[in-house]
C-alpha positions as CSV (number, residue, x, y, z in Angstrom):
1,M,41.7,-19.4,-25.5
2,S,39.0,-18.9,-23.1
3,L,36.6,-16.4,-21.6
4,V,37.6,-13.0,-23.2
5,A,34.8,-10.9,-22.2
6,A,32.2,-10.8,-19.8
7,A,29.1,-8.4,-18.5
8,I,25.9,-8.0,-16.7
9,M,23.6,-6.2,-19.4
10,P,19.9,-5.2,-19.0
11,H,17.1,-6.0,-21.7
12,G,14.7,-3.0,-21.3
13,F,13.2,-2.5,-25.0
14,P,14.2,1.4,-25.2
15,L,17.8,0.2,-25.1
16,I,17.6,-0.7,-28.8
17,P,17.9,2.8,-30.5
18,A,14.7,2.4,-32.9
19,L,12.7,1.8,-29.7
20,D,14.1,4.7,-27.7
21,N,11.9,6.4,-25.3
22,G,14.0,9.5,-25.0
23,L,14.9,9.1,-21.1
24,E,18.3,10.1,-19.8
25,D,18.8,7.0,-17.7
26,I,18.1,4.9,-21.1
27,A,20.7,7.0,-22.8
28,A,23.3,6.4,-20.1
29,L,22.7,2.7,-20.2
30,R,22.9,2.6,-23.9
31,A,26.2,4.3,-24.0
32,E,27.5,1.8,-21.4
33,M,26.1,-1.2,-23.5
34,V,27.8,0.3,-26.6
35,R,31.1,0.0,-24.5
36,V,30.2,-3.8,-23.8
37,G,29.8,-4.4,-27.4
38,R,33.3,-2.6,-28.0
39,Q,34.8,-4.8,-25.3
40,F,33.3,-7.9,-27.0
41,A,34.6,-6.7,-30.6
42,E,38.2,-6.0,-29.5
43,A,38.2,-9.2,-27.9
44,N,37.5,-11.1,-30.8
45,V,34.6,-13.3,-29.2
46,D,33.9,-16.3,-31.3
47,T,30.9,-17.3,-29.3
48,I,28.3,-15.4,-26.9
49,V,26.9,-17.4,-24.0
50,L,24.0,-15.5,-22.8
51,V,22.1,-16.5,-19.9
52,G,18.7,-14.9,-19.4
53,P,15.4,-15.0,-17.4
54,H,12.8,-14.7,-20.1
55,G,13.7,-17.8,-22.4
56,T,12.2,-21.4,-22.5
57,R,12.0,-22.7,-18.9
58,V,12.4,-26.5,-17.7
59,D,11.6,-26.6,-14.0
60,G,14.7,-28.3,-12.3
61,A,17.2,-28.0,-15.2
62,M,19.2,-25.4,-17.1
63,A,17.5,-25.2,-20.3
64,I,19.8,-25.0,-23.2
65,V,18.6,-23.8,-26.7
66,R,19.8,-26.6,-29.2
67,T,18.7,-25.4,-32.9
68,G,20.3,-24.2,-35.8
69,R,19.1,-20.5,-35.3
70,A,17.0,-18.2,-32.9
71,A,14.7,-15.5,-34.3
72,G,12.7,-12.7,-32.7
73,A,10.7,-9.7,-33.1
74,L,10.5,-6.6,-30.4
75,R,7.5,-4.4,-30.7
76,Y,7.5,-1.0,-28.8
77,R,5.0,1.6,-29.2
78,D,4.9,2.3,-32.8
79,A,8.2,0.6,-33.5
80,M,9.7,-2.9,-34.3
81,V,13.0,-4.7,-34.9
82,E,13.6,-8.2,-35.6
83,M,16.5,-10.3,-35.2
84,N,17.8,-13.9,-36.5
85,V,21.0,-15.3,-35.0
86,P,22.8,-18.5,-35.5
87,I,23.2,-21.1,-32.4
88,D,26.7,-22.6,-31.9
89,H,24.9,-26.2,-31.4
90,E,28.3,-27.8,-31.3
91,F,29.1,-25.7,-28.0
92,V,25.8,-26.6,-26.7
93,D,26.6,-30.1,-27.0
94,E,30.2,-29.4,-25.1
95,I,28.2,-27.7,-22.2
96,A,25.7,-30.4,-22.0
97,T,28.3,-33.1,-21.7
98,A,30.2,-31.1,-18.9
99,C,27.1,-30.6,-17.1
100,E,26.3,-34.2,-17.4
101,A,29.7,-35.3,-15.8
102,A,29.5,-32.5,-12.9
103,D,25.8,-33.8,-12.1
104,V,24.5,-30.3,-13.0
105,P,20.8,-30.9,-14.5
106,V,20.4,-29.5,-17.9
107,A,17.7,-29.9,-20.6
108,L,18.4,-29.3,-24.3
109,V,15.4,-27.5,-25.9
110,G,14.7,-27.7,-29.4
111,F,11.9,-26.2,-31.7
112,G,10.6,-26.4,-35.3
113,G,11.9,-28.9,-37.8
114,N,14.1,-31.9,-36.6
115,R,16.8,-31.1,-38.9
116,M,19.2,-28.6,-37.4
117,D,19.2,-26.4,-40.5
118,Q,15.2,-26.2,-40.3
119,A,15.2,-25.5,-36.4
120,T,14.8,-22.2,-35.4
121,M,14.0,-21.1,-31.8
122,P,11.8,-18.2,-30.9
123,M,13.6,-15.6,-29.2
124,D,12.9,-13.5,-26.2
125,W,13.6,-9.6,-25.4
126,G,16.0,-11.0,-22.8
127,A,18.2,-12.3,-25.4
128,M,17.6,-9.8,-28.2
129,G,18.3,-6.7,-26.0
130,P,21.8,-7.5,-25.0
131,L,22.9,-9.1,-28.6
132,W,21.8,-5.9,-30.3
133,F,25.0,-4.2,-28.9
134,L,27.2,-7.4,-29.5
135,G,27.2,-7.7,-33.5
136,H,23.5,-8.5,-34.1
137,D,22.4,-4.5,-34.5
138,Q,20.8,-4.9,-37.9
139,D,17.0,-5.1,-38.3
140,R,16.5,-8.2,-39.8
141,A,13.0,-7.0,-41.2
142,G,11.0,-10.0,-42.4
143,Y,13.3,-12.4,-40.7
144,G,12.1,-12.5,-36.8
145,D,9.9,-15.4,-37.5
146,V,11.0,-19.1,-36.9
147,L,9.8,-19.9,-40.4
148,A,11.3,-16.9,-42.3
149,G,14.7,-18.7,-43.2
150,H,18.3,-17.4,-43.1
151,P,19.1,-13.7,-43.8
152,E,21.6,-13.0,-46.2
153,G,24.8,-11.1,-45.5
154,P,27.3,-10.8,-42.4
155,E,26.1,-11.5,-39.1
156,G,27.6,-11.3,-35.7
157,P,29.0,-14.2,-33.5
158,P,27.0,-17.3,-32.9
159,V,25.4,-17.5,-29.7
160,V,24.4,-20.2,-27.0
161,L,21.2,-19.3,-25.1
162,I,20.4,-20.7,-21.5
163,T,17.4,-20.0,-19.2
164,P,18.2,-21.2,-15.6
165,S,15.4,-22.7,-13.6
166,R,14.3,-21.2,-10.4
167,K,13.3,-24.5,-8.9
168,L,17.0,-25.3,-8.5
169,D,18.8,-24.5,-5.4
170,R,21.2,-21.2,-5.5
171,S,24.1,-23.3,-5.1
172,M,23.2,-25.2,-8.2
173,Q,23.5,-21.9,-10.1
174,I,27.1,-21.2,-8.9
175,A,28.0,-25.0,-9.7
176,F,26.6,-24.2,-12.9
177,G,28.9,-21.5,-13.5
178,R,31.9,-23.4,-12.1
179,T,31.1,-26.0,-14.9
180,L,30.8,-23.6,-17.4
181,G,34.2,-21.6,-16.3
182,K,36.1,-25.2,-16.6
183,L,34.7,-25.5,-20.0
184,F,35.7,-22.0,-20.9
185,A,39.1,-22.5,-19.7
186,E,39.7,-25.5,-21.9
187,S,37.9,-24.3,-24.8
188,G,39.5,-23.3,-28.1
189,R,36.9,-20.7,-28.7
190,R,37.1,-17.2,-27.5
191,I,34.0,-16.7,-25.3
192,G,32.1,-14.0,-24.3
193,F,29.6,-14.5,-21.4
194,V,26.2,-12.2,-20.8
195,A,24.5,-12.3,-17.5
196,S,20.9,-10.7,-19.2
197,C,19.3,-9.1,-16.1
198,D,16.8,-6.5,-14.8
199,W,16.5,-5.7,-11.3
200,A,13.6,-4.1,-8.8
201,H,10.3,-4.1,-10.9
202,V,8.3,-2.2,-8.1
203,H,9.6,1.5,-8.3
204,R,6.1,2.7,-9.5
205,A,2.6,2.1,-8.2
206,D,1.4,2.3,-11.5
207,G,3.5,-0.8,-12.6
208,P,2.3,-4.2,-13.3
209,Y,3.9,-5.3,-9.8
210,G,2.9,-2.1,-8.0
211,A,5.4,-0.1,-5.8
212,H,7.3,-1.4,-2.7
213,P,9.6,0.3,-0.4
214,I,12.4,-2.5,-1.0
215,A,12.7,-1.4,-4.6
216,R,15.7,0.9,-4.1
217,Q,17.1,-1.1,-1.0
218,M,17.5,-4.3,-3.2
219,D,19.1,-2.2,-6.0
220,D,21.8,-0.9,-3.8
221,T,22.5,-4.2,-2.3
222,I,23.1,-5.6,-6.1
223,L,25.2,-2.5,-6.8
224,A,27.4,-3.0,-4.0
225,A,27.8,-6.8,-4.7
226,I,29.0,-5.7,-8.1
227,R,31.3,-3.0,-6.7
228,S,32.7,-5.4,-4.3
229,N,33.2,-8.2,-6.8
230,D,31.1,-10.4,-4.6
231,L,28.2,-11.6,-6.8
232,R,28.3,-14.8,-4.7
233,S,26.9,-13.1,-1.8
234,L,23.4,-12.6,-3.5
235,Q,22.9,-16.4,-2.7
236,Y,22.1,-15.2,0.6
237,L,19.4,-12.5,-0.4
238,P,16.1,-13.5,1.6
239,Q,13.5,-15.3,-0.7
240,P,10.7,-12.8,0.8
241,D,12.8,-9.7,-0.4
242,V,13.9,-11.4,-3.8
243,E,10.1,-11.7,-4.4
244,A,8.8,-8.5,-3.0
245,A,11.3,-6.6,-5.2
246,A,10.6,-8.8,-8.2
247,I,14.1,-9.1,-9.6
248,D,15.1,-11.4,-12.4
249,G,18.8,-11.3,-12.4
250,M,20.0,-12.9,-9.2
251,W,20.1,-16.3,-10.9
252,Q,22.3,-15.2,-13.8
253,C,24.7,-13.3,-11.6
254,L,25.3,-16.5,-9.4
255,I,26.1,-18.3,-12.5
256,L,28.6,-15.5,-13.3
257,A,29.7,-16.0,-9.6
258,G,30.7,-19.5,-10.4
259,I,32.2,-18.9,-13.5
260,Q,34.8,-16.4,-11.5
261,E,35.7,-19.2,-9.3
262,I,37.5,-20.6,-12.2
263,I,38.5,-17.4,-14.2
264,P,38.9,-14.6,-12.0
265,M,37.5,-11.1,-13.3
266,R,37.3,-7.7,-12.0
267,P,33.9,-5.6,-12.5
268,E,34.2,-1.9,-14.1
269,A,32.2,0.7,-12.4
270,P,28.4,-0.2,-13.0
271,V,25.7,2.2,-14.7
272,Y,22.5,2.1,-13.2
273,G,19.3,3.7,-14.2
274,I,15.4,3.3,-14.0
275,D,12.9,3.2,-16.7
276,G,9.5,3.8,-15.4
277,Y,8.7,1.0,-12.9
278,Y,12.0,-1.4,-13.2
279,S,15.6,-0.7,-12.8
280,M,18.8,-1.8,-14.9
281,I,22.4,-2.1,-14.3
282,V,25.3,-2.4,-17.0
283,S,28.7,-3.7,-15.6
284,R,31.6,-5.0,-17.7
285,F,34.1,-7.6,-16.5
286,L,37.5,-7.9,-17.4
287,P,39.5,-11.1,-17.1
288,E,42.7,-10.7,-14.6
């Protein structure tokens, strides 16, 4: 077995149907997210490895959740959804061992009880958004709290949640991806990988970061890198432009680029959209 599915997926709240805001761009993005979910389901993914920007961060290390479960709630306008998912902590240990051998700095992050069956990590929107489309689309009402216990009934694949450190050199993000790729290639699991990313957050003056003319230029650069299957080129983005555009996906995509050095994949045509002040891209990757 190996990596059987991969995707760049956004994490805007309104992508989840119960939190919909009625925008056409959201509908188009959501339709492609559904296709990603179908790809993962048809590939019979055993474990989802999700790298996102909004989880617990550790300066100078890849932060990997090592608990029994993760739980969270998203509130948007007058609606709310809750999620509670299993963590593949055994695979987390394998990733940590592989990274130690490759001199990639990692930090295993725990929360709550010291026993694995009592430890539940708070889950952020960067994880919940994509996972909703990957087998975890049941609203676990009452179970979005870390002390709520385990929900009953069937559930989606276990997950590995990783937050990269922006303090690490961009080349280290790629090295981490290579380490994951080698481990994926040798694993008995059927793995699905997700780079959870949103892009320029400066499309409107009334947004939290204001407006900047670089917004669309940056988005076009990202789209070109995806279409040409050259995510590695993102390591050369000028840091002032990265900061001005307020992107949050470069680091995750560099990790995906490192994985591709070991397991070649080709992208499907990306779907692009804007929700108010920030932009999103969905792109499926198929192993060659």
